[in-house]
N, C-alpha and C positions, 0 to 999 in steps of 0.2 A: 788689565794686559794692555789696553790701548796706550796708556801712559808710559809703561814701559817701551813700547815700540817707538814712541817719539824719542825717548832718551836714547834708543840705539841709533836712530837716524841722525841725530844731532853728533853722537859720538863719531859715527862714520863721517858725517861731514867735515868735522873739524880736523880729521887725519890729512885732508888735502887742501882745506881752504882755511882761511882766518876766520875765526868765530869768536865774537866780542859779547860778554854777557853784561849788560847795563842793568845796574842797581835799580829796583823797583819797589813799591812800598807793600806788596804782598809775596815777595821773594823768601825762600828758606834761607837758612843761615849759610854763613860761610862755608863751614865745615862739609854741610851737605854738598854745595856746589863742586868743592874741590874732591871730595870723595867720590861723587857718582859722575860727574863730567870732567873733572881734572881741569876745572876753568876757575882763573881768576875772575872776581867782579870789579868793574869799574863803574864809577858813578857817571862818567861822561866820555864822548868821543869827539874829536874834531875830525870832520869827513871832507875831502877835497873831491868837487865834483867840477870837472872843468875849471875855469878860474875862480869859482866860488867855494867858500868855505862854510860848513855848516857845523853848528853846535848840535850834537846828538846826544839825548838824556832821556829818561823816563819822564819827567816834568813835574813829579809829585811835590817836589820842594817849593814850588812856586804856586801850589794849590792851598789857598786860605783855608779851605775846608778841613783839611787835614788837622788844623788846631781844635776841630770839635772833639768832644769826648768819644773815646773808643768805642762805647756802647752804641752811640748813633751811628757812627761809620761802618760797624760791623753790621748794624740792623740794615742799614741802606744796601749793603754789598749781598745781604740775604735776601731782601727783596728783588734786587735786580736779578741774581741768578736764579730765583724763583720763576721769574717772568720770562726767562729764556726757556725753562722747562715745561711752562704751562702752554706757552704759545711758540712752537717751533719754527714760525716763519719769521720771529725776532720782532714783529711788529709792536707788540706791547712793551718789550724792552726799549725800543727806540723811542717811542710815545713817552714813556717814564722819564728818559733821559730829557728830552725836550721840556717836559714839565717840572723838572727838579733842578737838575744842574744848569739849564740854561736860564731858568726862572730866578735862582738865586745868584745869578752872574758869576758863578764859580767857572764856567768854561770862557766867558769873554775875560775874566780877569786872568787867568792861566795864559791866555793867548797873548796878552798885553805884557804879562811879565816876562814870558819867555822871549819874545820879540825884544824887549829892552835889554834883557840880559846878554842877547847875542850881539846887539848893537853896541853896548858898553865894552865888549871884548873884540871889536872890530870884524865880527863875523859878518857873512852875506846873508845868512840864514839860520833858522832853528827847526830841528826834528824832533818832535816829542810823540809821547802817547798819552797815558794815565786817563784822560776824562773819555776815551772811546769815543769820541766825537770827530770823524774826519775833518781834515781841514788842508787847503792849499790856496794860499792868498798871500798878498803882499800887504804888510803893515807898514807903511812908509817905504823905507827902502830894504826892509827884512823880508825875506821870502820865509813864510810860516808854514810848516807842514806837520800835520797830525795824522798819524798812520790809521787811526780809527780803530775799530775793534775786529780782531781776527777771531773770535768766538761767535760772532752773528752771520748772517747771510745778508748780503754779501760781504765777505771777509776783507777787511781793509789792510792795506800796507803801503810803504813808501818804497818806490822803486827808482832805478835810474836807466832811463832810456835815452839813448843817443846824447848822452852827456848832460842830460837835464833831469833833476830830481823832482818827481810828482808823486801825488797822492793817486793809488789804485785802489780798484776793488775787484774782487773774483768771486763770481756766484757760481757753486758747484751745483749741476742739476740734481744730483742727489746727495745725500751725505755720504762722504767719502770714508772709505775703510783704509786705514794705515796697512793692511796687508798688501795693498797694490801700490804703495808708495816707493818711489824709486830710491835705490839705495847704491846705485853704482855712481858714485862722483868723480870718476875718473874721466868723465866726458859730461859736456853741459846738456842739461835737459832741453828737449825742443821748446821754443819759447810759446807760449800761449798769448792770446789777444787780449790784454787787460782792459777791462772797463775803467775807464776814467771818469773819477767823479769829483765834484766840487765841493766847496766847504759846507753845503747846506744838503748833500747827498750822504747817505751812510749814516745817518743821524738816528 
């Protein structure tokens, strides 16, 4: 039921605002997206923020770990999701990410590859997800942003405030029920004060 509620909110949001689905490595197939959400999927998006242009995509195509056998990738995903269920504070899942992906340099490699791709295309920055490790930093002249993880606490996201793209985190005081989620998108929601985090937080 909560998953169905999320889809209802997304459909209602899409009626009055532009909603873009960027393809990721765990996504359902194209027919599911068209049938359930009536959305086409894109590999990337070029986003203008003030005078800066950002390349926005999921980022998995730059992850060399994706070339590992599927059984290893699936096992790692299972361990990660199990750690979130075992420890609701998500401290265990963050610890596992630091000891695995950072150890094998997957996160650093992804960061470098993403910034280099944006530079080759004359972009000012790049916004990705995939690794679930929050990031907001400059790599040379490229602004690198990683939204972090929205299934952990604090939940990470990339937002635009006063014409500047930054990485933010939002910590709910308790687990939020979708029953109270605003579905009237005819007017903007009241802005809440975001918790600004750096590249080493929320990991």
